[in-house]
C-alpha positions as protocol buffer text, in pm:
chain_id: "A"
residue {
  index: 1
  type: MET
  ca { x: -5289 y: -15361 z: 3543 }
}
residue {
  index: 2
  type: GLN
  ca { x: -5490 y: -15733 z: 3493 }
}
residue {
  index: 3
  type: VAL
  ca { x: -5272 y: -15948 z: 3391 }
}
residue {
  index: 4
  type: ASP
  ca { x: -5355 y: -16318 z: 3215 }
}
residue {
  index: 5
  type: LYS
  ca { x: -5161 y: -16554 z: 3473 }
}
residue {
  index: 6
  type: ASP
  ca { x: -4947 y: -16434 z: 3791 }
}
residue {
  index: 7
  type: LEU
  ca { x: -4646 y: -16659 z: 3690 }
}
residue {
  index: 8
  type: ILE
  ca { x: -4541 y: -16802 z: 3342 }
}
residue {
  index: 9
  type: ILE
  ca { x: -4312 y: -17070 z: 3319 }
}
residue {
  index: 10
  type: ILE
  ca { x: -4124 y: -17118 z: 2987 }
}
residue {
  index: 11
  type: GLY
  ca { x: -4017 y: -17451 z: 2994 }
}
residue {
  index: 12
  type: GLY
  ca { x: -4108 y: -17829 z: 3116 }
}
residue {
  index: 13
  type: GLY
  ca { x: -3811 y: -17979 z: 3250 }
}
residue {
  index: 14
  type: ALA
  ca { x: -3751 y: -18118 z: 3602 }
}
residue {
  index: 15
  type: ALA
  ca { x: -3716 y: -17699 z: 3673 }
}
residue {
  index: 16
  type: GLY
  ca { x: -4021 y: -17600 z: 3513 }
}
residue {
  index: 17
  type: LEU
  ca { x: -4244 y: -17857 z: 3609 }
}
residue {
  index: 18
  type: SER
  ca { x: -4093 y: -17791 z: 3993 }
}
residue {
  index: 19
  type: ALA
  ca { x: -4174 y: -17449 z: 4019 }
}
residue {
  index: 20
  type: ALA
  ca { x: -4572 y: -17497 z: 3877 }
}
residue {
  index: 21
  type: GLN
  ca { x: -4605 y: -17692 z: 4130 }
}
residue {
  index: 22
  type: TYR
  ca { x: -4516 y: -17500 z: 4400 }
}
residue {
  index: 23
  type: ALA
  ca { x: -4649 y: -17184 z: 4208 }
}
residue {
  index: 24
  type: ALA
  ca { x: -5065 y: -17379 z: 4165 }
}
residue {
  index: 25
  type: ARG
  ca { x: -4973 y: -17479 z: 4527 }
}
residue {
  index: 26
  type: ALA
  ca { x: -4945 y: -17079 z: 4634 }
}
residue {
  index: 27
  type: ASN
  ca { x: -5236 y: -17026 z: 4460 }
}
residue {
  index: 28
  type: LEU
  ca { x: -5083 y: -16832 z: 4245 }
}
residue {
  index: 29
  type: LYS
  ca { x: -5209 y: -16823 z: 3807 }
}
residue {
  index: 30
  type: VAL
  ca { x: -4943 y: -17040 z: 3651 }
}
residue {
  index: 31
  type: MET
  ca { x: -4894 y: -17135 z: 3331 }
}
residue {
  index: 32
  type: VAL
  ca { x: -4619 y: -17329 z: 3125 }
}
residue {
  index: 33
  type: ILE
  ca { x: -4543 y: -17306 z: 2771 }
}
residue {
  index: 34
  type: GLU
  ca { x: -4359 y: -17546 z: 2700 }
}
residue {
  index: 35
  type: GLN
  ca { x: -4279 y: -17649 z: 2317 }
}
residue {
  index: 36
  type: MET
  ca { x: -4322 y: -18024 z: 2325 }
}
residue {
  index: 37
  type: ALA
  ca { x: -4387 y: -18268 z: 2591 }
}
residue {
  index: 38
  type: ALA
  ca { x: -4340 y: -18197 z: 2935 }
}
residue {
  index: 39
  type: GLY
  ca { x: -3991 y: -18354 z: 3047 }
}
residue {
  index: 40
  type: GLY
  ca { x: -3713 y: -18200 z: 2934 }
}
residue {
  index: 41
  type: GLN
  ca { x: -3402 y: -18422 z: 3011 }
}
residue {
  index: 42
  type: CYS
  ca { x: -3592 y: -18652 z: 3215 }
}
residue {
  index: 43
  type: LEU
  ca { x: -3706 y: -18863 z: 2895 }
}
residue {
  index: 44
  type: ILE
  ca { x: -3454 y: -18981 z: 2730 }
}
residue {
  index: 45
  type: ILE
  ca { x: -3278 y: -19141 z: 3098 }
}
residue {
  index: 46
  type: GLY
  ca { x: -3388 y: -19529 z: 3005 }
}
residue {
  index: 47
  type: ASP
  ca { x: -3374 y: -19607 z: 3433 }
}
residue {
  index: 48
  type: LEU
  ca { x: -3323 y: -19296 z: 3682 }
}
residue {
  index: 49
  type: GLU
  ca { x: -3176 y: -19428 z: 4023 }
}
residue {
  index: 50
  type: ASN
  ca { x: -3053 y: -19136 z: 4156 }
}
residue {
  index: 51
  type: TYR
  ca { x: -3355 y: -18917 z: 4302 }
}
residue {
  index: 52
  type: PRO
  ca { x: -3472 y: -18898 z: 4625 }
}
residue {
  index: 53
  type: GLY
  ca { x: -3729 y: -19090 z: 4760 }
}
residue {
  index: 54
  type: PHE
  ca { x: -3720 y: -19332 z: 4449 }
}
residue {
  index: 55
  type: PRO
  ca { x: -3527 y: -19638 z: 4576 }
}
residue {
  index: 56
  type: GLU
  ca { x: -3555 y: -19837 z: 4278 }
}
residue {
  index: 57
  type: PRO
  ca { x: -3529 y: -19735 z: 3945 }
}
residue {
  index: 58
  type: ILE
  ca { x: -3813 y: -19546 z: 3716 }
}
residue {
  index: 59
  type: ASN
  ca { x: -3834 y: -19444 z: 3352 }
}
residue {
  index: 60
  type: GLY
  ca { x: -3724 y: -19067 z: 3277 }
}
residue {
  index: 61
  type: GLY
  ca { x: -4030 y: -19072 z: 3116 }
}
residue {
  index: 62
  type: GLU
  ca { x: -4260 y: -19239 z: 3342 }
}
residue {
  index: 63
  type: PHE
  ca { x: -4123 y: -18976 z: 3563 }
}
residue {
  index: 64
  type: ALA
  ca { x: -4237 y: -18645 z: 3376 }
}
residue {
  index: 65
  type: GLN
  ca { x: -4506 y: -18793 z: 3376 }
}
residue {
  index: 66
  type: LEU
  ca { x: -4531 y: -18767 z: 3721 }
}
residue {
  index: 67
  type: LEU
  ca { x: -4400 y: -18475 z: 3756 }
}
residue {
  index: 68
  type: GLU
  ca { x: -4605 y: -18232 z: 3526 }
}
residue {
  index: 69
  type: GLU
  ca { x: -4975 y: -18456 z: 3716 }
}
residue {
  index: 70
  type: GLN
  ca { x: -4884 y: -18375 z: 3984 }
}
residue {
  index: 71
  type: ALA
  ca { x: -4822 y: -17963 z: 3895 }
}
residue {
  index: 72
  type: LYS
  ca { x: -5160 y: -18036 z: 3677 }
}
residue {
  index: 73
  type: ASN
  ca { x: -5337 y: -18112 z: 4010 }
}
residue {
  index: 74
  type: PHE
  ca { x: -5275 y: -17844 z: 4205 }
}
residue {
  index: 75
  type: GLY
  ca { x: -5385 y: -17637 z: 3950 }
}
residue {
  index: 76
  type: ALA
  ca { x: -5074 y: -17564 z: 3677 }
}
residue {
  index: 77
  type: GLU
  ca { x: -5223 y: -17514 z: 3305 }
}
residue {
  index: 78
  type: PHE
  ca { x: -5022 y: -17631 z: 3068 }
}
residue {
  index: 79
  type: LEU
  ca { x: -4966 y: -17447 z: 2673 }
}
residue {
  index: 80
  type: ILE
  ca { x: -4792 y: -17612 z: 2420 }
}
residue {
  index: 81
  type: THR
  ca { x: -4584 y: -17426 z: 2199 }
}
residue {
  index: 82
  type: THR
  ca { x: -4285 y: -17161 z: 2172 }
}
residue {
  index: 83
  type: ALA
  ca { x: -4254 y: -16889 z: 2322 }
}
residue {
  index: 84
  type: SER
  ca { x: -4103 y: -16597 z: 2033 }
}
residue {
  index: 85
  type: SER
  ca { x: -3966 y: -16339 z: 2259 }
}
residue {
  index: 86
  type: ILE
  ca { x: -3976 y: -16131 z: 2650 }
}
residue {
  index: 87
  type: LYS
  ca { x: -4102 y: -15766 z: 2716 }
}
residue {
  index: 88
  type: LYS
  ca { x: -4128 y: -15582 z: 3011 }
}
residue {
  index: 89
  type: ASP
  ca { x: -4294 y: -15247 z: 3101 }
}
residue {
  index: 90
  type: GLY
  ca { x: -4254 y: -15142 z: 3402 }
}
residue {
  index: 91
  type: ASP
  ca { x: -4418 y: -15461 z: 3626 }
}
residue {
  index: 92
  type: ILE
  ca { x: -4552 y: -15667 z: 3356 }
}
residue {
  index: 93
  type: PHE
  ca { x: -4414 y: -15939 z: 3111 }
}
residue {
  index: 94
  type: THR
  ca { x: -4560 y: -15955 z: 2742 }
}
residue {
  index: 95
  type: ILE
  ca { x: -4478 y: -16308 z: 2615 }
}
residue {
  index: 96
  type: GLU
  ca { x: -4538 y: -16357 z: 2250 }
}
residue {
  index: 97
  type: THR
  ca { x: -4605 y: -16701 z: 2124 }
}
residue {
  index: 98
  type: GLY
  ca { x: -4762 y: -16961 z: 1848 }
}
residue {
  index: 99
  type: LYS
  ca { x: -5081 y: -16900 z: 2035 }
}
residue {
  index: 100
  type: GLY
  ca { x: -5091 y: -16575 z: 2115 }
}
residue {
  index: 101
  type: THR
  ca { x: -4987 y: -16307 z: 2318 }
}
residue {
  index: 102
  type: TYR
  ca { x: -4958 y: -16342 z: 2728 }
}
residue {
  index: 103
  type: THR
  ca { x: -4958 y: -16130 z: 2984 }
}
residue {
  index: 104
  type: THR
  ca { x: -4748 y: -16178 z: 3360 }
}
residue {
  index: 105
  type: TYR
  ca { x: -4543 y: -16009 z: 3705 }
}
residue {
  index: 106
  type: ALA
  ca { x: -4304 y: -16271 z: 3694 }
}
residue {
  index: 107
  type: VAL
  ca { x: -4113 y: -16523 z: 3460 }
}
residue {
  index: 108
  type: ILE
  ca { x: -3926 y: -16842 z: 3527 }
}
residue {
  index: 109
  type: LEU
  ca { x: -3670 y: -16928 z: 3227 }
}
residue {
  index: 110
  type: SER
  ca { x: -3646 y: -17347 z: 3274 }
}
residue {
  index: 111
  type: THR
  ca { x: -3554 y: -17410 z: 2871 }
}
residue {
  index: 112
  type: GLY
  ca { x: -3272 y: -17697 z: 2926 }
}
residue {
  index: 113
  type: ALA
  ca { x: -2993 y: -17695 z: 2759 }
}
residue {
  index: 114
  type: GLN
  ca { x: -2936 y: -17932 z: 2449 }
}
residue {
  index: 115
  type: HIS
  ca { x: -2654 y: -18182 z: 2480 }
}
residue {
  index: 116
  type: ARG
  ca { x: -2354 y: -18080 z: 2216 }
}
residue {
  index: 117
  type: LYS
  ca { x: -2380 y: -18394 z: 1953 }
}
residue {
  index: 118
  type: LEU
  ca { x: -2087 y: -18643 z: 1811 }
}
residue {
  index: 119
  type: ASP
  ca { x: -2365 y: -18616 z: 1521 }
}
residue {
  index: 120
  type: VAL
  ca { x: -2202 y: -18946 z: 1437 }
}
residue {
  index: 121
  type: PRO
  ca { x: -2405 y: -19263 z: 1310 }
}
residue {
  index: 122
  type: GLY
  ca { x: -2550 y: -19520 z: 1544 }
}
residue {
  index: 123
  type: GLU
  ca { x: -2542 y: -19199 z: 1832 }
}
residue {
  index: 124
  type: LYS
  ca { x: -2922 y: -19090 z: 1837 }
}
residue {
  index: 125
  type: GLU
  ca { x: -3014 y: -19480 z: 1754 }
}
residue {
  index: 126
  type: PHE
  ca { x: -2797 y: -19649 z: 2122 }
}
residue {
  index: 127
  type: SER
  ca { x: -2884 y: -19332 z: 2317 }
}
residue {
  index: 128
  type: GLY
  ca { x: -3047 y: -19440 z: 2626 }
}
residue {
  index: 129
  type: ARG
  ca { x: -2941 y: -19825 z: 2555 }
}
residue {
  index: 130
  type: GLY
  ca { x: -2524 y: -19748 z: 2608 }
}
residue {
  index: 131
  type: VAL
  ca { x: -2537 y: -19396 z: 2486 }
}
residue {
  index: 132
  type: SER
  ca { x: -2495 y: -19158 z: 2727 }
}
residue {
  index: 133
  type: TYR
  ca { x: -2436 y: -18775 z: 2878 }
}
residue {
  index: 134
  type: CYS
  ca { x: -2441 y: -18782 z: 3226 }
}
residue {
  index: 135
  type: ALA
  ca { x: -2191 y: -19085 z: 3407 }
}
residue {
  index: 136
  type: THR
  ca { x: -2359 y: -18961 z: 3723 }
}
residue {
  index: 137
  type: CYS
  ca { x: -2755 y: -19084 z: 3633 }
}
residue {
  index: 138
  type: ASP
  ca { x: -2615 y: -19429 z: 3395 }
}
residue {
  index: 139
  type: GLY
  ca { x: -2276 y: -19501 z: 3538 }
}
residue {
  index: 140
  type: PRO
  ca { x: -2383 y: -19726 z: 3777 }
}
residue {
  index: 141
  type: PHE
  ca { x: -2539 y: -19986 z: 3515 }
}
residue {
  index: 142
  type: PHE
  ca { x: -2203 y: -20037 z: 3381 }
}
residue {
  index: 143
  type: LYS
  ca { x: -1944 y: -20127 z: 3643 }
}
residue {
  index: 144
  type: ASN
  ca { x: -1656 y: -20318 z: 3632 }
}
residue {
  index: 145
  type: LYS
  ca { x: -1800 y: -20305 z: 3205 }
}
residue {
  index: 146
  type: LYS
  ca { x: -1554 y: -20119 z: 2956 }
}
residue {
  index: 147
  type: MET
  ca { x: -1669 y: -19746 z: 2910 }
}
residue {
  index: 148
  type: LEU
  ca { x: -1570 y: -19524 z: 2622 }
}
residue {
  index: 149
  type: VAL
  ca { x: -1597 y: -19134 z: 2723 }
}
residue {
  index: 150
  type: VAL
  ca { x: -1522 y: -18860 z: 2430 }
}
residue {
  index: 151
  type: GLY
  ca { x: -1425 y: -18560 z: 2594 }
}
residue {
  index: 152
  type: GLY
  ca { x: -1199 y: -18289 z: 2705 }
}
residue {
  index: 153
  type: GLY
  ca { x: -1292 y: -18064 z: 2928 }
}
residue {
  index: 154
  type: ASP
  ca { x: -1386 y: -18020 z: 3272 }
}
residue {
  index: 155
  type: ALA
  ca { x: -1692 y: -18198 z: 3238 }
}
residue {
  index: 156
  type: ALA
  ca { x: -1575 y: -18469 z: 3038 }
}
residue {
  index: 157
  type: CYS
  ca { x: -1221 y: -18540 z: 3293 }
}
residue {
  index: 158
  type: ASP
  ca { x: -1469 y: -18507 z: 3626 }
}
residue {
  index: 159
  type: GLU
  ca { x: -1664 y: -18740 z: 3431 }
}
residue {
  index: 160
  type: ALA
  ca { x: -1465 y: -18975 z: 3357 }
}
residue {
  index: 161
  type: SER
  ca { x: -1329 y: -18883 z: 3726 }
}
residue {
  index: 162
  type: TYR
  ca { x: -1599 y: -19079 z: 3840 }
}
residue {
  index: 163
  type: LEU
  ca { x: -1654 y: -19307 z: 3631 }
}
residue {
  index: 164
  type: ALA
  ca { x: -1331 y: -19491 z: 3703 }
}
residue {
  index: 165
  type: ASN
  ca { x: -1460 y: -19535 z: 4051 }
}
residue {
  index: 166
  type: LEU
  ca { x: -1710 y: -19791 z: 3869 }
}
residue {
  index: 167
  type: THR
  ca { x: -1434 y: -20008 z: 3692 }
}
residue {
  index: 168
  type: ASP
  ca { x: -1087 y: -20038 z: 3568 }
}
residue {
  index: 169
  type: GLN
  ca { x: -1158 y: -19979 z: 3191 }
}
residue {
  index: 170
  type: VAL
  ca { x: -1234 y: -19612 z: 3098 }
}
residue {
  index: 171
  type: VAL
  ca { x: -1103 y: -19540 z: 2785 }
}
residue {
  index: 172
  type: MET
  ca { x: -1097 y: -19195 z: 2715 }
}
residue {
  index: 173
  type: ILE
  ca { x: -1003 y: -18930 z: 2387 }
}
residue {
  index: 174
  type: HIS
  ca { x: -1027 y: -18646 z: 2285 }
}
residue {
  index: 175
  type: ARG
  ca { x: -971 y: -18522 z: 1900 }
}
residue {
  index: 176
  type: ARG
  ca { x: -657 y: -18265 z: 2046 }
}
residue {
  index: 177
  type: ASP
  ca { x: -332 y: -18335 z: 2149 }
}
residue {
  index: 178
  type: ARG
  ca { x: -433 y: -18238 z: 2481 }
}
residue {
  index: 179
  type: PHE
  ca { x: -696 y: -18163 z: 2745 }
}
residue {
  index: 180
  type: ARG
  ca { x: -866 y: -17853 z: 2775 }
}
residue {
  index: 181
  type: ALA
  ca { x: -979 y: -17857 z: 3075 }
}
residue {
  index: 182
  type: GLN
  ca { x: -805 y: -17731 z: 3425 }
}
residue {
  index: 183
  type: LYS
  ca { x: -457 y: -17796 z: 3486 }
}
residue {
  index: 184
  type: SER
  ca { x: -609 y: -17997 z: 3860 }
}
residue {
  index: 185
  type: LEU
  ca { x: -868 y: -18201 z: 3655 }
}
residue {
  index: 186
  type: ALA
  ca { x: -709 y: -18258 z: 3349 }
}
residue {
  index: 187
  type: ASP
  ca { x: -402 y: -18475 z: 3583 }
}
residue {
  index: 188
  type: ARG
  ca { x: -676 y: -18615 z: 3818 }
}
residue {
  index: 189
  type: VAL
  ca { x: -707 y: -18792 z: 3465 }
}
residue {
  index: 190
  type: LEU
  ca { x: -391 y: -18881 z: 3316 }
}
residue {
  index: 191
  type: GLY
  ca { x: -277 y: -19000 z: 3680 }
}
residue {
  index: 192
  type: ASN
  ca { x: -532 y: -19218 z: 3700 }
}
residue {
  index: 193
  type: PRO
  ca { x: -451 y: -19608 z: 3662 }
}
residue {
  index: 194
  type: ASN
  ca { x: -829 y: -19646 z: 3565 }
}
residue {
  index: 195
  type: ILE
  ca { x: -800 y: -19440 z: 3249 }
}
residue {
  index: 196
  type: GLU
  ca { x: -644 y: -19479 z: 2974 }
}
residue {
  index: 197
  type: VAL
  ca { x: -643 y: -19085 z: 2759 }
}
residue {
  index: 198
  type: ARG
  ca { x: -625 y: -19085 z: 2384 }
}
residue {
  index: 199
  type: PHE
  ca { x: -541 y: -18807 z: 2212 }
}
residue {
  index: 200
  type: ASN
  ca { x: -661 y: -18735 z: 1866 }
}
residue {
  index: 201
  type: THR
  ca { x: -892 y: -18960 z: 1828 }
}
residue {
  index: 202
  type: GLU
  ca { x: -1235 y: -18929 z: 1761 }
}
residue {
  index: 203
  type: VAL
  ca { x: -1553 y: -19130 z: 1698 }
}
residue {
  index: 204
  type: ARG
  ca { x: -1659 y: -19287 z: 1321 }
}
residue {
  index: 205
  type: GLU
  ca { x: -1934 y: -19468 z: 1478 }
}
residue {
  index: 206
  type: ILE
  ca { x: -2137 y: -19613 z: 1781 }
}
residue {
  index: 207
  type: LYS
  ca { x: -2256 y: -19979 z: 1615 }
}
residue {
  index: 208
  type: GLY
  ca { x: -2421 y: -20272 z: 1800 }
}
residue {
  index: 209
  type: ASN
  ca { x: -2761 y: -20455 z: 1788 }
}
residue {
  index: 210
  type: MET
  ca { x: -3023 y: -20429 z: 2073 }
}
residue {
  index: 211
  type: LYS
  ca { x: -2732 y: -20196 z: 2263 }
}
residue {
  index: 212
  type: VAL
  ca { x: -2367 y: -20056 z: 2217 }
}
residue {
  index: 213
  type: ASP
  ca { x: -2140 y: -20338 z: 2113 }
}
residue {
  index: 214
  type: LYS
  ca { x: -1792 y: -20191 z: 1971 }
}
residue {
  index: 215
  type: VAL
  ca { x: -1698 y: -19853 z: 1805 }
}
residue {
  index: 216
  type: ALA
  ca { x: -1513 y: -19755 z: 1481 }
}
residue {
  index: 217
  type: LEU
  ca { x: -1257 y: -19449 z: 1639 }
}
residue {
  index: 218
  type: VAL
  ca { x: -1026 y: -19287 z: 1428 }
}
residue {
  index: 219
  type: ASN
  ca { x: -661 y: -19152 z: 1473 }
}
residue {
  index: 220
  type: ASN
  ca { x: -688 y: -18764 z: 1336 }
}
residue {
  index: 221
  type: LYS
  ca { x: -332 y: -18730 z: 1262 }
}
residue {
  index: 222
  type: THR
  ca { x: -247 y: -19106 z: 1161 }
}
residue {
  index: 223
  type: GLY
  ca { x: -554 y: -19109 z: 1028 }
}
residue {
  index: 224
  type: GLU
  ca { x: -589 y: -19535 z: 1139 }
}
residue {
  index: 225
  type: THR
  ca { x: -898 y: -19617 z: 1216 }
}
residue {
  index: 226
  type: TYR
  ca { x: -970 y: -19895 z: 1410 }
}
residue {
  index: 227
  type: GLU
  ca { x: -1266 y: -20090 z: 1586 }
}
residue {
  index: 228
  type: GLU
  ca { x: -1307 y: -20132 z: 1999 }
}
residue {
  index: 229
  type: GLU
  ca { x: -1583 y: -20349 z: 2198 }
}
residue {
  index: 230
  type: PHE
  ca { x: -1768 y: -20193 z: 2426 }
}
residue {
  index: 231
  type: GLU
  ca { x: -2011 y: -20186 z: 2651 }
}
residue {
  index: 232
  type: ALA
  ca { x: -2126 y: -19797 z: 2721 }
}
residue {
  index: 233
  type: VAL
  ca { x: -1961 y: -19456 z: 2594 }
}
residue {
  index: 234
  type: PHE
  ca { x: -1976 y: -19124 z: 2766 }
}
residue {
  index: 235
  type: ILE
  ca { x: -2082 y: -18812 z: 2526 }
}
residue {
  index: 236
  type: PHE
  ca { x: -1872 y: -18515 z: 2679 }
}
residue {
  index: 237
  type: ALA
  ca { x: -1835 y: -18316 z: 2383 }
}
residue {
  index: 238
  type: GLY
  ca { x: -2027 y: -18014 z: 2564 }
}
residue {
  index: 239
  type: SER
  ca { x: -2367 y: -17860 z: 2574 }
}
residue {
  index: 240
  type: ILE
  ca { x: -2593 y: -17501 z: 2466 }
}
residue {
  index: 241
  type: PRO
  ca { x: -2771 y: -17422 z: 2710 }
}
residue {
  index: 242
  type: GLN
  ca { x: -3111 y: -17229 z: 2494 }
}
residue {
  index: 243
  type: THR
  ca { x: -3058 y: -16844 z: 2583 }
}
residue {
  index: 244
  type: SER
  ca { x: -3226 y: -16732 z: 2307 }
}
residue {
  index: 245
  type: LEU
  ca { x: -3529 y: -16533 z: 2426 }
}
residue {
  index: 246
  type: VAL
  ca { x: -3261 y: -16315 z: 2636 }
}
residue {
  index: 247
  type: PRO
  ca { x: -2974 y: -16277 z: 2458 }
}
residue {
  index: 248
  type: GLU
  ca { x: -2918 y: -16008 z: 2641 }
}
residue {
  index: 249
  type: LEU
  ca { x: -2878 y: -16156 z: 3006 }
}
residue {
  index: 250
  type: PRO
  ca { x: -2477 y: -16212 z: 3091 }
}
residue {
  index: 251
  type: LYS
  ca { x: -2379 y: -16526 z: 3103 }
}
residue {
  index: 252
  type: ASP
  ca { x: -2072 y: -16722 z: 3196 }
}
residue {
  index: 253
  type: ASP
  ca { x: -1845 y: -16840 z: 3005 }
}
residue {
  index: 254
  type: GLY
  ca { x: -2081 y: -17126 z: 2922 }
}
residue {
  index: 255
  type: GLY
  ca { x: -2304 y: -16925 z: 2791 }
}
residue {
  index: 256
  type: TYR
  ca { x: -2505 y: -17019 z: 3121 }
}
residue {
  index: 257
  type: ILE
  ca { x: -2800 y: -16736 z: 3248 }
}
residue {
  index: 258
  type: LYS
  ca { x: -2614 y: -16559 z: 3552 }
}
residue {
  index: 259
  type: THR
  ca { x: -2886 y: -16438 z: 3865 }
}
residue {
  index: 260
  type: ASP
  ca { x: -2825 y: -16440 z: 4226 }
}
residue {
  index: 261
  type: GLN
  ca { x: -2964 y: -16680 z: 4479 }
}
residue {
  index: 262
  type: ASN
  ca { x: -3293 y: -16707 z: 4420 }
}
residue {
  index: 263
  type: MET
  ca { x: -3246 y: -16683 z: 4112 }
}
residue {
  index: 264
  type: GLU
  ca { x: -3384 y: -16336 z: 3964 }
}
residue {
  index: 265
  type: THR
  ca { x: -3167 y: -16215 z: 3704 }
}
residue {
  index: 266
  type: GLU
  ca { x: -3024 y: -15909 z: 3655 }
}
residue {
  index: 267
  type: ILE
  ca { x: -3418 y: -15823 z: 3490 }
}
residue {
  index: 268
  type: GLU
  ca { x: -3589 y: -15739 z: 3788 }
}
residue {
  index: 269
  type: GLY
  ca { x: -3926 y: -16035 z: 3783 }
}
residue {
  index: 270
  type: LEU
  ca { x: -3730 y: -16233 z: 3568 }
}
residue {
  index: 271
  type: TYR
  ca { x: -3547 y: -16538 z: 3754 }
}
residue {
  index: 272
  type: ALA
  ca { x: -3348 y: -16807 z: 3581 }
}
residue {
  index: 273
  type: ALA
  ca { x: -3355 y: -17236 z: 3679 }
}
residue {
  index: 274
  type: GLY
  ca { x: -3238 y: -17507 z: 3546 }
}
residue {
  index: 275
  type: ASP
  ca { x: -2977 y: -17611 z: 3325 }
}
residue {
  index: 276
  type: VAL
  ca { x: -3031 y: -17285 z: 3130 }
}
residue {
  index: 277
  type: ARG
  ca { x: -2778 y: -17147 z: 3423 }
}
residue {
  index: 278
  type: SER
  ca { x: -2546 y: -17066 z: 3598 }
}
residue {
  index: 279
  type: THR
  ca { x: -2481 y: -17377 z: 3823 }
}
residue {
  index: 280
  type: PRO
  ca { x: -2154 y: -17613 z: 3938 }
}
residue {
  index: 281
  type: PHE
  ca { x: -2417 y: -17930 z: 3943 }
}
residue {
  index: 282
  type: ARG
  ca { x: -2644 y: -17977 z: 3680 }
}
residue {
  index: 283
  type: GLN
  ca { x: -2905 y: -18290 z: 3809 }
}
residue {
  index: 284
  type: LEU
  ca { x: -3255 y: -18278 z: 3773 }
}
residue {
  index: 285
  type: VAL
  ca { x: -3283 y: -18306 z: 4122 }
}
residue {
  index: 286
  type: VAL
  ca { x: -3097 y: -17959 z: 4152 }
}
residue {
  index: 287
  type: ALA
  ca { x: -3270 y: -17820 z: 3880 }
}
residue {
  index: 288
  type: ALA
  ca { x: -3613 y: -17873 z: 4076 }
}
residue {
  index: 289
  type: GLY
  ca { x: -3465 y: -17719 z: 4401 }
}
residue {
  index: 290
  type: GLU
  ca { x: -3398 y: -17422 z: 4175 }
}
residue {
  index: 291
  type: GLY
  ca { x: -3786 y: -17418 z: 4113 }
}
residue {
  index: 292
  type: ALA
  ca { x: -3927 y: -17409 z: 4372 }
}
residue {
  index: 293
  type: VAL
  ca { x: -3656 y: -17152 z: 4534 }
}
residue {
  index: 294
  type: ALA
  ca { x: -3711 y: -16907 z: 4172 }
}
residue {
  index: 295
  type: THR
  ca { x: -4113 y: -17030 z: 4269 }
}
residue {
  index: 296
  type: HIS
  ca { x: -4122 y: -16874 z: 4550 }
}
residue {
  index: 297
  type: CYS
  ca { x: -3887 y: -16570 z: 4498 }
}
residue {
  index: 298
  type: ALA
  ca { x: -4118 y: -16466 z: 4280 }
}
residue {
  index: 299
  type: THR
  ca { x: -4444 y: -16515 z: 4461 }
}
residue {
  index: 300
  type: GLN
  ca { x: -4279 y: -16292 z: 4712 }
}
residue {
  index: 301
  type: ARG
  ca { x: -4272 y: -16015 z: 4414 }
}
residue {
  index: 302
  type: ILE
  ca { x: -4584 y: -16091 z: 4295 }
}
residue {
  index: 303
  type: ASP
  ca { x: -4750 y: -16044 z: 4668 }
}
residue {
  index: 304
  type: ALA
  ca { x: -4622 y: -15717 z: 4688 }
}
residue {
  index: 305
  type: ILE
  ca { x: -4665 y: -15591 z: 4357 }
}
residue {
  index: 306
  type: LYS
  ca { x: -5098 y: -15727 z: 4444 }
}
residue {
  index: 307
  type: GLY
  ca { x: -5030 y: -15547 z: 4774 }
}
residue {
  index: 308
  type: GLN
  ca { x: -5077 y: -15907 z: 4930 }
}
residue {
  index: 309
  type: ALA
  ca { x: -4704 y: -15839 z: 5042 }
}
residue {
  index: 310
  type: TYR
  ca { x: -4703 y: -15982 z: 5444 }
}
residue {
  index: 311
  type: VAL
  ca { x: -4488 y: -15750 z: 5628 }
}
């Protein structure tokens, strides 16, 4: 059966764009379906300074543009629309979108995950200007400054411990009376002299002028409200993986898609890469690598279907 594309990638973040570049270089007919602008989480990074090969910080939006341009230069096609369903019949996948139906031999799902927001005044306004969802990405910009960490899970404790290596002024708040993180991670935070932990505490508002300079807090047991000066707010209230296209796939406790080491899900020919996938470390460089692996393995499948496998 003739298909529209050899490979369709759903999601145009770092994983999807890297996958597209590798697929196009392999001379596959590849299309990236992205519902908004390509770039994913790159687009909310002010200065990206920990991606290999960029000794000087690069704006996240500019970095995303370079990834997209590189994929297009190799021949990748982009379609700006929303994918609404994925169906498989034999070796062929059918993707329904807002701009028509497309068939393909393999699909890479790189739809990412959205940071769970606090939905408090100032959070959106100061995103990238003191409000961050990634300590590894943005923590070094606030070295020796006073930082607020919001959250009580594994990620929050991990990131607070990382930030405590950059400053001795970390305040960590959690809305409950104890952490929900693994005991070893929680104990590490509680025993760190650079971290002050406050339970039963929530953010009411993030304030500032051009950047964050103070936060309104509330003790949810006593009702006491107060303002405190901070130069950065790191929010780790969890992530929401974008998996609505594949409700039937096995997922981990956080709702992320499980794959094997080839990035393949339990559905043969359907791969997952990047922040939508169950992984111990979510970074742009990891997502890019997973996109490359997914394409490499998808290419082998496509060659086999076409009768072009190397033997």
